[in-house]
C-alpha positions in Angstrom: 68.9 20.1 106.1 68.7 18.5 109.6 70.9 20.6 110.8 71.2 24.1 109.0 73.8 25.6 111.8 76.0 25.5 115.6 75.9 27.8 117.7 78.4 28.1 120.6 77.5 30.3 123.1 79.5 32.8 124.9 79.9 31.6 127.8 83.6 30.5 129.3 84.5 26.5 128.9 83.7 25.1 132.0 86.7 23.7 134.4 87.3 20.2 133.7 87.0 20.9 129.5 89.7 23.7 130.3 91.9 22.0 126.9 89.5 22.8 124.7 91.0 26.8 124.7 93.7 25.9 123.3 91.8 24.7 120.0 92.0 27.1 117.8 89.2 26.3 116.0 87.3 24.8 119.1 88.2 28.6 121.6 87.4 30.9 118.1 83.7 29.0 117.4 80.4 31.3 117.1 78.7 30.2 114.6 79.2 27.3 112.1 76.8 27.7 108.7 76.1 24.2 106.9 75.2 24.7 103.9 75.3 21.2 101.7 74.1 17.7 102.4 78.0 16.3 102.8 79.9 18.4 105.6 83.8 17.4 105.8 85.9 18.6 108.6 89.4 18.3 108.2 92.6 19.4 109.5 96.1 17.4 112.0 95.8 15.8 114.4 94.5 17.5 117.7 92.4 20.2 115.4 89.0 19.5 117.1 87.0 17.9 114.3 86.8 14.7 116.8 85.3 17.1 119.7 84.0 19.6 117.1 81.6 16.6 115.8 81.6 14.8 118.7 79.7 17.7 120.8 77.0 18.1 118.0 76.4 15.0 118.1 75.7 14.5 121.5 73.8 17.8 121.6 71.3 16.2 118.3 70.7 13.9 121.0 73.2 10.5 119.7 74.6 8.4 122.4 78.2 10.1 123.3 80.1 6.0 122.1 78.5 6.4 119.1 74.8 4.5 117.7 71.3 5.4 117.0 69.5 7.6 119.0 67.8 5.2 121.0 71.5 3.8 122.1 71.5 4.8 126.1 75.4 2.3 127.0 78.3 3.7 128.2 81.1 1.9 128.5 83.5 4.9 129.9 82.1 8.6 130.5 85.1 10.5 128.2 83.1 13.0 126.0 84.3 16.6 126.5 80.8 18.6 128.3 81.5 21.1 125.5 78.3 19.8 124.0 76.4 21.8 126.4 77.8 24.8 124.6 76.3 24.2 121.6 73.2 25.0 120.4 71.8 23.9 116.7 69.7 25.5 114.3 67.4 22.6 112.7 65.5 22.1 109.9 61.3 22.2 109.8 62.0 18.1 108.8 63.0 15.6 111.2 65.3 12.5 110.1 63.7 9.5 109.7 66.8 8.2 110.6 70.5 8.5 111.7 73.3 7.7 113.8 76.8 8.3 114.6 79.5 6.4 113.3 83.6 6.6 115.9 86.1 5.1 114.9 88.1 4.7 118.5 84.2 2.8 120.1 83.0 1.4 117.5 83.4 -2.5 119.3 81.6 -1.6 121.6 78.1 0.1 119.7 79.3 -3.4 118.0 78.5 -5.5 121.5 75.4 -3.4 122.1 74.1 -4.6 118.5 74.7 -7.9 119.9 72.9 -7.2 123.3 69.9 -6.4 121.4 70.5 -8.7 118.7 70.2 -11.4 121.8 66.7 -12.8 121.6 67.0 -15.3 118.5 64.2 -14.7 117.6 64.4 -10.7 116.7 65.7 -9.9 113.8 67.0 -6.8 114.9 70.4 -8.0 113.5 69.1 -7.3 110.2 69.5 -3.8 109.6 73.5 -4.8 110.4 73.4 -7.0 107.6 72.3 -9.8 109.4 75.4 -11.3 111.1 77.0 -10.1 114.1 79.9 -6.9 113.3 82.1 -8.6 115.7 82.1 -11.8 113.5 83.5 -10.0 110.4 86.4 -7.9 109.9 86.5 -4.2 111.1 86.7 -3.3 107.4 83.2 -5.3 107.2 81.8 -4.4 109.6 82.1 -0.7 109.1 80.6 -1.3 105.5 78.5 -3.4 106.8 76.6 -0.8 108.9 76.8 1.9 106.3 75.6 0.0 103.4 72.2 -2.3 105.9 71.9 -0.1 108.8 71.3 3.3 106.8 68.3 3.9 105.5 67.8 6.9 104.1 66.3 10.5 105.1 68.8 10.4 108.5 71.7 12.1 109.6 74.6 10.7 110.2 77.7 11.6 111.7 80.6 9.8 111.1 84.5 10.1 112.5 86.9 9.1 110.7 84.9 6.0 109.1 87.8 5.7 106.7 89.8 4.6 109.9 90.0 0.4 109.4 88.2 1.4 104.9 90.6 0.4 101.7 91.0 2.7 99.2 88.0 0.5 97.3 86.2 0.5 100.5 86.6 4.2 100.7 85.1 4.1 96.6 81.8 1.9 97.9 81.0 4.0 100.8 81.4 6.7 98.6 78.9 5.4 96.3 77.2 4.5 98.9 77.0 7.8 100.3 75.4 9.1 96.9 72.6 7.0 97.4 71.6 8.5 100.6 72.4 11.9 99.9 70.2 10.9 96.8 67.0 9.7 99.6 67.5 13.8 101.7 70.0 12.6 104.3 72.7 15.1 105.1 76.5 14.1 106.2 79.2 15.7 108.9 82.1 13.3 108.2 85.9 13.9 110.7 88.4 12.5 108.2 91.8 12.4 106.9 91.0 10.9 104.2 91.8 12.6 100.3 89.2 10.3 98.6 86.2 10.3 101.0 86.7 14.3 100.9 86.9 14.1 96.6 83.0 14.5 97.0 81.5 16.3 94.9 79.9 20.0 96.2 81.2 18.9 99.2 81.0 21.9 102.2 85.1 21.1 103.6 85.8 23.2 106.8 89.3 23.2 107.8 90.7 23.4 111.2 93.4 24.6 111.8 95.5 28.1 113.3 92.7 30.0 112.9 90.5 29.1 113.5 87.9 26.7 111.6 87.0 28.6 107.5 86.0 26.9 104.3 88.5 25.4 101.6 88.7 24.4 98.2 89.3 20.4 97.8 92.4 20.6 96.2 94.1 23.7 98.6 94.0 20.7 101.1 97.2 20.0 102.6 95.7 15.9 102.5 95.4 16.3 99.0 98.4 17.9 98.0 100.3 15.5 100.1 99.3 12.3 98.6 98.8 13.8 94.9 102.6 14.7 95.7 103.2 11.6 97.2 101.9 9.7 93.9 103.8 11.6 91.8 106.8 11.1 92.5 107.2 8.9 96.0 111.1 7.9 95.0 111.6 11.9 95.6 109.3 11.2 98.7 111.3 9.2 100.4 113.9 10.6 99.6 113.4 13.7 101.7 112.0 11.5 104.7 114.5 9.3 104.6 118.1 11.3 104.4 119.3 11.2 107.3 120.2 14.2 109.4 
């Protein structure tokens, strides 16, 4: 465990980030214990999953737009200052690898990888599958990153990694995650995917209207709605599409 806990200082959120006071999971956060190698942040859109993950990533030293800790490019300054209120409790061991992946700014990360690999004699691109991420489909580039760049003994923070992955590729990601966990890696993931959050013995934290609290996999809305739909799609579609 490279991060054991997250603490929020008892200070007012900066005025420019005042909207965070309206997000219960952010506003009420005091202490967040991370007790498993894989932790999922789940919840509805706007519940604060990405905001919290970004703040943890930046507080640890990752670039706000994504990448490894030595990426320092900036496209647009859109990240909040929430990270300044956080203190991380770190384990004794230090990660030898790490990456912050966020779906919404992955294009910028891929461009930075190309820039860093501009020297034809450089082997930098080998760590990303030996091929420009822009020369692959969105899903292929996501998976190539995870299969080639993630080496183990690392801290990996992933924001909606399922965004570009088919169900079968999400299962490939699950297998890759397990391999990396066995190599002393820690994952913190914000997701909507009931496939990913099925990872065995993962810590699942729900960000909702009552704050942030642990929840069992089969109690998540993601699992229950997906199961209900797949068991009887015709009935669900009738309900959704019936006239008012």
